[in-house]
ZANU-817081 format. One line per 2 residues: number of its first residue (from 1); their letters; for each residue x, y, z of N, C-alpha, C. Coordinates in Angstrom, 2 decimals, decimal comma. Layout:
BEGIN
NUM) A) X Y Z X Y Z X Y Z  ... $
***
This chain:
BEGIN
1) XX) 0,97 -1,54 -0,10 -0,01 0,25 -0,12 0,74 1,16 0,00  0,45 2,10 -0,47 1,19 3,47 -0,38 1,09 4,20 0,74 $
3) XX) 2,21 5,02 0,80 2,84 5,59 2,72 1,15 6,53 3,31  1,13 6,25 4,09 -0,05 6,81 4,65 -1,22 6,41 4,39 $
5) XX) -1,49 5,10 3,59 -2,86 4,44 3,07 -3,22 3,84 4,40  -2,42 3,26 5,68 -2,82 2,61 6,66 -2,59 3,67 8,00 $
7) XX) -3,95 3,84 8,65 -4,09 4,66 10,05 -2,47 3,95 10,79  -1,65 2,89 10,88 -0,71 3,10 11,41 0,51 3,69 10,88 $
9) XX) 0,38 3,92 9,88 1,49 4,96 9,39 1,21 6,11 9,80  0,21 6,32 9,56 -0,23 8,28 10,22 0,21 8,06 11,48 $
11) XX) -0,17 7,11 12,37 -0,12 7,34 13,94 1,47 7,75 13,92  2,72 7,12 13,32 3,88 7,38 13,42 4,48 8,98 13,10 $
13) XX) 3,35 9,89 12,70 3,79 11,39 12,52 3,69 11,99 13,33  4,23 13,25 13,63 4,40 14,13 14,85 2,94 14,77 14,71 $
15) XX) 2,74 15,46 15,72 0,89 15,45 15,90 0,21 16,32 15,35  0,81 17,47 14,75 0,17 18,31 14,37 -0,08 18,04 11,98 $
17) XX) 1,14 17,23 12,05 0,72 16,39 10,34 -0,19 15,11 10,84  -0,37 14,82 11,91 -1,17 13,46 11,77 -2,74 14,46 11,75 $
19) XX) -2,92 15,09 12,61 -4,40 15,79 12,63 -4,16 16,34 11,46  -3,15 17,08 10,22 -3,67 17,66 9,13 -4,09 16,26 8,35 $
21) XX) -3,63 15,55 8,26 -3,85 13,83 7,57 -5,34 13,22 7,88  -5,53 13,15 9,09 -6,63 12,25 9,44 -7,95 13,77 9,54 $
23) XX) -7,52 14,50 10,24 -8,86 15,86 9,85 -8,50 17,23 9,12  -8,23 16,83 8,01 -7,53 18,51 7,23 -8,45 19,48 7,39 $
25) XX) -9,76 19,46 7,40 -10,88 20,27 8,07 -10,15 21,38 9,13  -10,09 20,17 10,22 -9,35 20,99 11,50 -8,24 21,80 11,21 $
27) XX) -7,48 21,60 10,34 -6,60 22,09 10,34 -6,22 23,69 9,84  -7,28 23,67 8,94 -7,78 24,98 8,50 -7,89 26,21 9,75 $
29) XX) -8,66 25,48 10,81 -9,44 26,29 11,80 -8,48 27,28 12,30  -7,09 27,05 12,19 -6,40 28,43 13,18 -6,27 29,46 12,20 $
31) XX) -6,25 29,07 11,08 -6,21 30,63 10,12 -7,71 31,25 9,73  -8,49 30,89 10,56 -10,07 31,42 10,57 -9,78 33,03 11,30 $
33) XX) -10,78 33,77 10,77 -10,63 34,78 12,02 -11,23 34,76 13,23  -10,98 35,57 14,50 -11,27 35,25 15,20 -12,95 35,50 15,45 $
35) XX) -13,60 34,18 16,39 -14,81 34,71 16,68 -15,51 34,08 15,52  -14,86 33,21 14,19 -15,60 32,24 13,67 -16,33 31,01 14,08 $
37) XX) -17,60 30,77 13,72 -18,58 29,37 14,33 -17,57 28,50 13,66  -16,68 27,63 14,28 -16,18 26,11 13,77 -17,26 25,12 13,97 $
39) XX) -18,21 25,47 14,70 -19,11 24,03 14,82 -19,09 23,40 13,56  -19,37 23,42 12,77 -19,39 22,73 11,25 -18,27 21,84 10,95 $
41) XX) -16,84 22,56 11,50 -15,58 21,80 11,50 -15,65 20,51 12,09  -16,42 20,03 13,01 -16,27 19,31 14,24 -17,31 18,23 14,26 $
43) XX) -18,17 18,47 13,50 -19,73 17,86 13,70 -19,42 16,18 13,52  -18,84 15,46 12,55 -18,02 13,74 13,01 -16,67 13,68 13,26 $
45) XX) -16,50 13,31 14,07 -15,08 14,04 15,15 -14,81 12,28 15,92  -14,96 11,15 14,80 -14,59 9,76 15,56 -13,25 9,65 16,21 $
47) XX) -13,46 8,83 17,29 -11,97 8,24 17,82 -11,00 7,65 17,33  -10,23 7,18 17,66 -9,13 6,21 17,09 -9,57 4,94 17,08 $
49) XX) -10,51 4,37 18,04 -11,06 2,73 17,84 -11,97 3,02 16,91  -12,98 4,00 16,35 -13,89 3,83 15,09 -12,90 4,16 13,50 $
51) XX) -11,80 4,77 13,86 -11,26 5,12 12,55 -10,73 3,91 12,06  -10,38 2,92 13,47 -9,76 1,47 13,18 -10,63 0,45 12,68 $
53) XX) -11,72 0,67 13,34 -12,89 -0,46 12,84 -13,28 0,02 11,43  -13,51 1,17 11,18 -13,51 1,47 9,70 -12,30 0,81 8,83 $
55) XX) -11,05 1,36 9,13 -10,07 0,72 8,10 -10,32 -0,47 7,87  -10,69 -1,28 9,23 -10,69 -3,02 8,74 -11,55 -3,57 7,53 $
57) XX) -13,04 -2,57 7,85 -13,85 -2,70 6,51 -13,21 -2,87 5,16  -12,43 -2,18 5,20 -11,59 -1,60 4,01 -10,18 -2,32 3,39 $
59) XX) -10,39 -3,61 4,45 -9,19 -3,89 4,38 -9,58 -5,66 3,78  -9,59 -5,89 2,85 -9,75 -7,24 2,51 -8,87 -8,78 3,35 $
61) XX) -9,34 -9,48 3,49 -8,62 -10,47 4,30 -9,54 -12,01 3,80  -9,01 -13,07 4,52 -9,42 -14,14 4,23 -10,77 -14,54 4,17 $
63) XX) -11,49 -13,94 5,35 -13,06 -14,04 5,71 -14,02 -12,82 5,14  -13,11 -12,05 4,53 -13,68 -10,68 4,09 -13,19 -9,84 3,17 $
65) XX) -13,99 -10,52 1,87 -13,60 -10,32 0,45 -14,06 -8,87 -0,13  -13,40 -8,20 -0,56 -13,66 -6,82 -1,18 -13,70 -6,90 -3,12 $
67) XX) -15,02 -6,68 -3,47 -14,75 -7,68 -4,85 -15,67 -6,33 -5,55  -14,82 -5,95 -7,10 -16,11 -5,25 -8,42 -16,87 -6,35 -8,40 $
69) XX) -18,11 -6,06 -8,33 -19,40 -6,95 -8,43 -20,12 -7,05 -9,81  -20,07 -6,07 -10,55 -20,91 -5,67 -11,84 -20,69 -4,31 -12,43 $
71) XX) -21,01 -3,87 -13,47 -21,34 -2,85 -13,97 -22,79 -2,71 -14,61  -23,55 -1,46 -14,79 -24,62 -1,42 -15,33 -24,63 -0,08 -15,79 $
73) XX) -25,82 0,02 -16,97 -26,01 1,34 -18,00 -27,45 1,40 -17,30  -28,01 0,46 -16,96 -29,54 0,30 -16,94 -29,99 -0,20 -14,92 $
75) XX) -30,99 0,27 -14,79 -31,20 -0,07 -13,17 -31,53 -1,72 -13,13  -32,57 -1,97 -14,27 -32,59 -3,54 -14,65 -30,93 -4,63 -14,31 $
77) XX) -29,88 -3,64 -14,70 -28,56 -4,62 -14,79 -28,08 -4,33 -13,30  -28,53 -3,72 -12,34 -27,86 -3,56 -11,24 -27,96 -4,69 -10,58 $
79) XX) -26,98 -5,22 -9,45 -27,10 -6,17 -8,78 -28,11 -6,18 -7,63  -28,85 -7,05 -7,04 -29,98 -7,11 -6,21 -29,71 -5,83 -4,80 $
81) XX) -30,57 -4,93 -4,69 -29,93 -4,11 -3,12 -29,68 -4,73 -2,24  -29,01 -5,84 -1,95 -28,75 -6,62 -0,41 -28,40 -6,13 0,47 $
83) XX) -27,50 -4,98 0,05 -26,83 -4,38 1,30 -26,88 -2,80 1,52  -26,58 -2,12 2,60 -26,81 -0,98 2,62 -25,54 -0,11 1,54 $
85) XX) -25,85 0,97 0,88 -25,38 1,21 -0,34 -24,85 2,93 -0,38  -23,72 3,07 -0,64 -23,38 4,30 -0,70 -22,99 4,60 -1,97 $
87) XX) -23,10 5,61 -3,41 -22,53 6,16 -4,48 -21,86 7,30 -4,46  -21,03 7,55 -5,03 -20,19 8,79 -5,65 -20,37 9,45 -7,04 $
89) XX) -20,51 10,47 -6,92 -20,93 11,10 -8,03 -20,09 12,60 -7,99  -19,84 13,14 -9,19 -19,28 14,58 -9,26 -18,77 14,45 -10,60 $
91) XX) -18,08 15,90 -11,11 -18,00 16,34 -12,33 -16,75 14,89 -13,07  -16,64 15,03 -14,23 -15,95 13,95 -15,00 -14,24 14,17 -14,74 $
93) XX) -13,83 15,30 -14,22 -12,48 15,30 -13,95 -12,26 15,45 -12,61  -12,82 15,28 -11,82 -13,20 15,82 -10,25 -12,15 14,81 -9,15 $
95) XX) -12,05 13,53 -9,87 -11,08 12,69 -9,24 -11,77 11,84 -8,59  -13,11 11,12 -8,92 -13,80 10,40 -8,20 -13,26 8,75 -8,43 $
97) XX) -12,29 8,43 -9,72 -12,13 7,08 -9,52 -10,93 6,85 -8,57  -10,19 7,90 -8,55 -8,70 8,28 -7,97 -9,24 7,95 -6,36 $
99) XX) -10,02 8,76 -5,71 -10,70 8,64 -4,19 -10,84 7,36 -4,08  -11,68 6,75 -4,94 -12,29 5,41 -4,71 -10,80 4,29 -4,62 $
101) XX) -10,29 4,37 -5,71 -9,17 3,55 -5,71 -8,19 3,97 -4,13  -8,27 4,89 -3,71 -7,35 5,64 -2,54 -8,01 4,46 -1,30 $
103) XX) -9,77 4,86 -1,27 -10,34 4,27 -0,25 -10,00 2,97 0,15  -9,94 2,12 -1,50 -9,75 0,76 -1,21 -7,90 0,18 -1,64 $
105) XX) -7,17 1,24 -1,04 -5,91 1,10 -1,27 -5,27 -0,21 -0,09  -5,48 -0,52 0,58 -5,20 -1,44 1,65 -5,65 -3,14 0,81 $
107) XX) -6,43 -2,89 -0,39 -7,26 -4,08 -0,75 -6,65 -4,16 -2,05  -5,30 -4,07 -2,35 -5,01 -3,55 -3,81 -5,36 -4,78 -4,94 $
109) XX) -6,11 -5,36 -4,78 -6,43 -6,78 -5,53 -7,87 -5,98 -6,10  -8,74 -4,98 -5,76 -9,37 -4,38 -6,05 -9,05 -3,09 -7,02 $
111) XX) -9,33 -3,91 -8,18 -9,23 -3,13 -9,62 -10,25 -1,70 -9,72  -9,54 -0,62 -9,35 -10,41 0,76 -9,56 -9,73 1,42 -10,85 $
113) XX) -10,10 1,37 -11,91 -9,57 1,90 -13,43 -9,59 3,64 -13,04  -8,33 4,23 -13,16 -8,51 5,18 -13,01 -7,66 5,98 -14,81 $
115) XX) -8,60 6,98 -15,48 -7,88 7,18 -16,18 -7,67 8,50 -16,45  -6,81 9,01 -17,16 -6,29 10,53 -17,17 -7,09 11,45 -18,13 $
117) XX) -7,89 10,37 -19,01 -8,90 11,13 -19,78 -10,11 11,26 -18,73  -10,65 12,71 -18,98 -11,95 12,71 -18,00 -13,14 11,71 -18,59 $
119) XX) -14,04 11,77 -17,69 -15,15 10,75 -18,40 -14,93 9,32 -18,95  -14,30 8,85 -17,93 -13,39 7,56 -18,22 -14,77 6,65 -17,97 $
121) XX) -15,42 6,69 -16,65 -16,30 5,85 -16,30 -17,63 6,43 -16,73  -18,08 4,94 -17,80 -19,30 5,34 -18,43 -20,75 4,48 -17,99 $
123) XX) -20,41 3,71 -17,03 -21,31 2,89 -16,36 -21,38 2,94 -14,81  -22,16 2,50 -14,03 -22,55 2,30 -12,65 -21,54 1,16 -12,25 $
125) XX) -20,70 1,18 -11,66 -19,65 0,45 -10,92 -20,04 0,12 -9,79  -20,30 -1,15 -9,34 -20,31 -1,75 -7,85 -19,38 -2,32 -7,45 $
127) XX) -19,19 -2,18 -6,10 -18,34 -2,92 -5,38 -18,74 -3,17 -4,07  -18,71 -4,79 -4,23 -19,15 -4,97 -2,60 -18,17 -5,25 -1,52 $
129) XX) -18,32 -4,73 -0,33 -17,14 -4,68 0,72 -17,76 -5,75 1,73  -17,60 -7,11 1,48 -17,95 -8,05 2,69 -19,42 -8,54 3,04 $
131) XX) -19,79 -8,04 3,84 -20,96 -8,61 3,87 -21,71 -7,16 4,16  -20,82 -6,34 4,33 -21,31 -5,00 5,43 -21,95 -3,94 4,00 $
133) XX) -21,24 -3,56 2,79 -22,30 -2,62 2,20 -21,41 -2,46 0,74  -22,03 -1,83 -0,36 -21,60 -1,79 -1,44 -21,22 -0,22 -1,70 $
135) XX) -20,47 -0,40 -2,28 -20,07 1,39 -2,83 -20,07 1,26 -4,45  -20,62 2,63 -4,77 -21,05 2,39 -6,48 -20,09 3,55 -6,77 $
137) XX) -19,31 3,61 -7,80 -18,83 4,70 -8,59 -19,80 4,84 -9,82  -20,19 6,38 -9,83 -21,05 6,52 -10,91 -20,61 7,28 -11,98 $
139) XX) -21,39 7,74 -13,15 -20,64 8,53 -14,41 -20,36 9,53 -14,15  -19,05 10,52 -14,17 -19,15 11,79 -14,24 -20,02 12,57 -15,05 $
141) XX) -20,69 13,53 -14,39 -21,59 14,66 -15,36 -20,60 15,78 -16,07  -21,03 16,62 -16,55 -20,47 17,64 -17,33 -19,59 17,08 -18,72 $
143) XX) -18,46 17,36 -18,66 -17,59 17,13 -19,94 -17,51 15,76 -20,04  -17,96 15,09 -21,44 -17,78 13,88 -21,64 -18,80 12,71 -20,83 $
145) XX) -19,72 13,35 -20,37 -20,63 12,35 -19,74 -21,46 11,51 -20,79  -21,94 10,20 -20,25 -22,71 9,82 -21,01 -23,62 9,83 -21,74 $
147) XX) -24,31 10,01 -23,05 -25,95 10,29 -23,51 -26,44 10,31 -22,79  -26,92 8,71 -21,80 -27,98 8,79 -21,36 -27,89 8,78 -19,79 $
149) XX) -26,97 9,59 -19,11 -26,23 9,85 -17,73 -27,31 10,61 -17,04  -28,27 11,43 -17,37 -29,63 11,65 -16,68 -30,42 10,74 -16,50 $
151) XX) -30,66 9,82 -17,39 -32,01 8,76 -17,19 -31,02 7,88 -16,18  -30,07 7,53 -16,63 -29,06 6,39 -15,22 -29,04 6,81 -14,03 $
153) XX) -28,53 8,11 -13,73 -28,56 8,25 -12,41 -29,59 8,95 -11,67  -30,57 9,38 -12,50 -31,78 9,81 -11,88 -33,00 8,36 -10,97 $
155) XX) -32,69 7,72 -12,30 -33,52 6,29 -12,13 -32,56 5,53 -11,01  -31,60 5,30 -10,73 -30,98 4,89 -9,29 -31,24 5,73 -8,40 $
157) XX) -30,68 7,18 -8,57 -31,45 7,65 -6,97 -32,65 7,77 -6,85  -33,50 7,70 -7,70 -34,88 7,57 -7,61 -35,24 6,03 -6,73 $
159) XX) -34,72 5,01 -7,35 -35,35 3,83 -7,15 -34,24 2,82 -6,55  -33,18 3,48 -5,98 -32,59 2,65 -5,03 -32,69 2,34 -3,69 $
161) XX) -33,50 1,54 -3,03 -34,06 1,57 -2,00 -33,17 1,71 -0,78  -31,71 1,16 -0,90 -30,90 0,55 -0,12 -29,59 1,67 -0,07 $
163) XX) -29,94 2,97 -0,75 -28,91 4,23 -0,79 -29,34 4,62 0,43  -27,92 4,60 1,45 -27,71 5,61 2,68 -27,45 6,81 2,55 $
165) XX) -26,30 6,98 1,65 -25,72 8,57 1,22 -25,07 8,54 -0,19  -25,29 9,66 -0,57 -24,59 10,23 -2,00 -23,30 10,93 -1,86 $
167) XX) -22,32 10,83 -2,09 -21,35 11,50 -2,09 -20,94 12,56 -3,28  -20,99 13,86 -2,97 -20,96 14,76 -4,20 -19,51 15,19 -4,02 $
169) XX) -19,14 14,76 -5,10 -17,27 15,31 -4,98 -16,97 16,42 -6,03  -16,62 17,59 -5,11 -16,67 19,14 -5,77 -14,83 19,25 -6,12 $
171) XX) -14,51 19,91 -7,18 -12,83 19,87 -6,80 -12,96 21,21 -6,15  -11,98 20,82 -5,36 -11,71 21,67 -4,29 -10,69 22,85 -4,74 $
173) XX) -10,24 22,81 -6,19 -9,32 23,84 -6,49 -10,14 25,01 -7,11  -11,51 24,25 -7,90 -12,15 25,69 -8,77 -13,70 25,90 -7,92 $
175) XX) -13,96 24,94 -6,98 -15,32 25,16 -5,88 -16,24 24,74 -6,84  -17,64 24,88 -6,17 -18,88 24,82 -7,29 -18,59 25,13 -8,42 $
177) XX) -19,40 24,27 -9,45 -19,43 24,77 -10,93 -20,58 24,48 -11,05  -21,50 25,28 -11,96 -22,27 25,21 -12,46 -23,30 24,08 -12,32 $
179) XX) -22,23 22,82 -13,13 -23,18 21,58 -12,89 -23,21 21,18 -11,93  -22,13 21,49 -10,44 -22,19 20,94 -9,69 -23,48 21,45 -9,12 $
181) XX) -24,15 22,68 -9,13 -25,47 23,33 -8,69 -26,42 22,71 -8,94  -26,27 21,78 -10,45 -27,31 21,47 -10,78 -27,49 19,87 -10,51 $
183) XX) -26,45 19,25 -10,38 -26,52 18,06 -9,11 -27,27 18,27 -8,13  -26,76 19,11 -7,10 -27,24 19,49 -5,88 -28,71 19,79 -5,94 $
185) XX) -29,34 20,37 -6,96 -30,80 20,86 -7,51 -31,71 19,66 -7,60  -30,62 18,42 -8,22 -31,20 16,92 -8,44 -31,62 16,27 -7,42 $
187) XX) -30,38 16,13 -6,73 -30,40 15,83 -5,32 -31,54 16,60 -3,79  -31,66 17,31 -4,11 -32,75 18,25 -3,23 -33,94 17,79 -3,76 $
189) XX) -34,33 17,77 -5,01 -35,49 17,68 -5,82 -35,97 16,58 -5,12  -35,18 15,53 -4,86 -35,04 13,84 -4,80 -35,43 13,48 -3,22 $
191) XX) -34,69 14,85 -2,11 -34,84 14,38 -0,89 -33,79 13,52 -1,01  -32,63 13,24 -1,46 -31,53 12,06 -1,13 -30,83 12,94 -0,25 $
193) XX) -30,42 12,36 0,89 -29,30 12,75 1,79 -27,84 12,61 1,21  -27,17 14,05 1,27 -25,90 13,58 0,67 -25,01 14,44 1,41 $
195) XX) -23,71 14,18 0,97 -22,57 14,99 1,49 -21,38 15,59 0,83  -20,92 16,55 0,79 -19,93 17,11 -0,36 -18,57 16,96 0,13 $
197) XX) -17,68 16,65 -0,52 -16,58 15,97 -0,43 -15,49 16,98 -1,23  -14,81 17,76 -1,07 -13,99 18,04 -1,58 -12,69 17,42 -1,96 $
199) XX) -12,27 17,55 -3,01 -10,72 16,82 -3,68 -9,99 17,39 -4,05  -8,85 16,56 -4,35 -7,34 17,22 -4,74 -7,02 18,56 -4,04 $
201) XX) -6,91 18,53 -2,70 -7,03 19,39 -1,97 -5,19 19,68 -1,40  -4,54 19,04 -2,20 -2,90 18,84 -2,46 -2,09 19,80 -3,35 $
203) XX) -3,36 20,46 -4,04 -3,22 21,36 -5,55 -3,92 22,57 -5,40  -3,94 23,28 -4,17 -4,59 24,22 -4,00 -3,69 25,04 -2,79 $
205) XX) -3,74 26,26 -2,70 -3,22 26,95 -1,75 -4,33 26,93 -0,37  -3,51 27,45 0,90 -4,31 26,98 1,73 -5,42 28,46 1,82 $
207) XX) -4,69 29,34 1,31 -5,61 30,61 1,28 -7,08 30,19 0,31  -6,65 29,83 -0,75 -8,02 29,54 -1,84 -8,85 28,49 -1,43 $
209) XX) -8,12 27,45 -0,76 -8,86 26,11 -0,11 -9,75 26,76 1,25  -8,97 27,65 1,96 -10,23 28,30 3,04 -11,34 29,31 2,34 $
211) XX) -11,12 29,68 1,24 -12,26 30,68 0,58 -12,84 29,42 0,00  -12,71 28,56 -0,35 -13,79 27,70 -1,03 -14,28 27,06 0,20 $
213) XX) -13,98 26,53 0,72 -14,51 25,95 1,98 -15,68 26,55 2,32  -15,11 27,80 3,05 -16,01 28,94 3,66 -17,26 29,24 2,83 $
215) XX) -17,21 29,23 1,68 -18,05 29,78 0,41 -18,91 28,38 0,48  -18,47 27,10 0,46 -19,64 26,15 0,06 -20,22 25,83 1,25 $
217) XX) -19,71 26,16 2,67 -20,30 25,71 3,79 -21,05 26,79 3,91  -20,78 27,92 3,78 -22,30 29,05 3,78 -23,17 28,53 2,57 $
219) XX) -22,86 28,29 1,26 -24,10 27,60 0,61 -24,89 26,60 0,96  -24,32 25,51 1,68 -24,81 24,44 2,18 -25,95 24,70 3,31 $
221) XX) -25,45 26,08 4,50 -26,09 26,44 5,13 -27,58 27,03 4,92  -27,28 28,03 3,55 -28,42 28,72 3,46 -29,32 28,18 2,15 $
223) XX) -28,55 27,27 1,51 -29,40 26,69 0,44 -29,71 25,06 0,22  -29,10 24,63 1,21 -29,34 23,37 0,95 -30,44 22,74 2,35 $
225) XX) -31,19 21,67 2,12 -31,64 20,90 3,66 -31,12 19,45 3,76  -30,91 18,57 2,09 -30,65 17,22 2,74 -29,08 17,31 2,76 $
227) XX) -28,22 18,17 2,59 -26,89 17,98 2,64 -26,40 17,92 4,22  -25,44 17,47 4,56 -24,47 16,92 5,64 -23,92 18,31 5,95 $
229) XX) -23,70 19,04 6,86 -23,57 20,31 7,59 -21,89 20,26 7,19  -21,37 19,38 7,66 -20,13 19,34 7,38 -19,58 18,89 5,88 $
231) XX) -18,13 19,61 5,70 -17,60 18,95 4,50 -16,42 18,48 4,93  -16,35 17,42 3,46 -14,77 16,52 3,69 -13,72 16,80 3,00 $
233) XX) -12,40 17,26 3,35 -11,66 17,59 2,49 -10,61 16,29 2,10  -10,00 16,11 0,79 -9,44 14,69 0,93 -8,22 14,53 -0,47 $
235) XX) -7,14 14,32 0,04 -6,46 14,18 -1,34 -6,15 12,90 -1,28  -6,25 12,15 -2,78 -6,17 11,08 -3,10 -4,34 10,83 -3,19 $
237) XX) -3,51 11,51 -3,21 -2,27 11,52 -3,37 -1,89 11,56 -2,13  -2,05 12,26 -0,86 -1,39 12,23 -0,15 -2,31 11,84 1,17 $
239) XX) -3,63 11,06 0,62 -4,38 10,45 1,64 -4,87 11,17 3,00  -4,85 12,76 2,91 -5,58 13,62 3,66 -6,84 13,41 3,59 $
241) XX) -7,46 13,02 4,81 -9,16 13,09 4,62 -9,39 11,58 4,44  -8,67 10,76 4,08 -9,26 9,15 3,45 -9,32 8,81 4,45 $
243) XX) -8,65 8,83 5,67 -9,27 7,63 7,00 -10,36 8,12 7,74  -10,77 9,76 7,56 -12,24 10,23 7,89 -12,99 9,68 6,86 $
245) XX) -12,85 9,72 5,92 -14,03 9,24 5,05 -14,38 8,09 4,97  -13,32 6,95 5,41 -13,67 5,77 5,23 -14,67 5,80 6,52 $
247) XX) -14,08 6,27 7,78 -14,92 5,95 8,87 -16,63 6,58 8,83  -16,68 7,57 7,91 -18,36 8,33 7,63 -18,74 7,16 6,80 $
249) XX) -18,20 6,52 5,86 -19,01 5,48 4,95 -19,35 4,47 5,51  -18,62 3,85 6,65 -19,11 2,89 7,76 -20,02 3,28 8,72 $
251) XX) -19,88 4,31 9,22 -21,15 5,33 10,20 -22,56 5,35 9,34  -22,44 5,59 7,95 -23,68 5,70 7,42 -24,42 4,53 6,83 $
253) XX) -23,33 3,45 6,95 -24,27 2,10 6,37 -24,39 1,98 7,62  -24,20 1,87 8,90 -24,78 1,32 10,21 -23,74 -0,01 10,59 $
255) XX) -22,54 0,46 10,18 -21,59 -0,47 10,41 -20,81 -0,19 11,93  -20,73 1,26 12,52 -20,23 1,80 13,72 -20,96 1,78 14,60 $
257) XX) -20,51 1,47 15,71 -21,59 2,09 16,72 -22,00 3,47 17,06  -23,23 4,01 17,24 -23,27 5,53 17,35 -22,68 5,78 18,26 $
259) XX) -21,82 5,45 19,28 -21,29 5,98 20,51 -19,88 6,37 19,93  -19,12 5,53 18,95 -17,99 5,63 18,32 -17,74 6,82 17,09 $
261) XX) -18,60 6,86 16,51 -18,85 7,93 15,42 -19,64 9,15 15,98  -19,73 9,73 17,39 -19,89 10,84 17,50 -18,60 11,63 17,70 $
***
């Protein structure tokens, strides 16, 4: 596995660096103006035991298989909704497949195809995580999106009865774009609970990242009802935020005791 993919590697870092990897949003707090409300920076703050339990779910083993199950372009091709499910959606070049590969990095036999060409994912790809949950990589919207993207995604969001949370990925460098606003409107219209994840935070200056975070948090507060109030910041390259995101996935799929996830 790459460096810092495992929590045991992160725990060897000095304290401030460790906090920055596990809780990247908190690392921005000290750069806020005095008196700024930081409650939305710490809504989901699991302890070490919860982080370790979540990591174990993403690590395949003899009695815990993590497998690519199938791909689908229509709902009647999707596998049966037997397990709790989460899906990842976002613009075509937001780094969605790279993030999913980072989440599964402790199980290298799980093949998540990552292309240098935006819009590579044309189908819904289903990954089964043991007997615990299913993770779905959705086609990207915007540039080079599949022609039947709207029909495919809308049908999935409206019909998938086992969908527990949708992860809406937003480029941390450029912030919310017009196509992202369209995705938010769709999720709000359908009443789908979702959470925003800011990707590529290793590519953006601290000042611009903080500006984008504050603007998006204000947007979530004022304009949304179904979005979890805390943003999740991630770098698939440096593994910042990946451990926390694993934990949130475990939490929303019902695989963490509530007390551990608070």
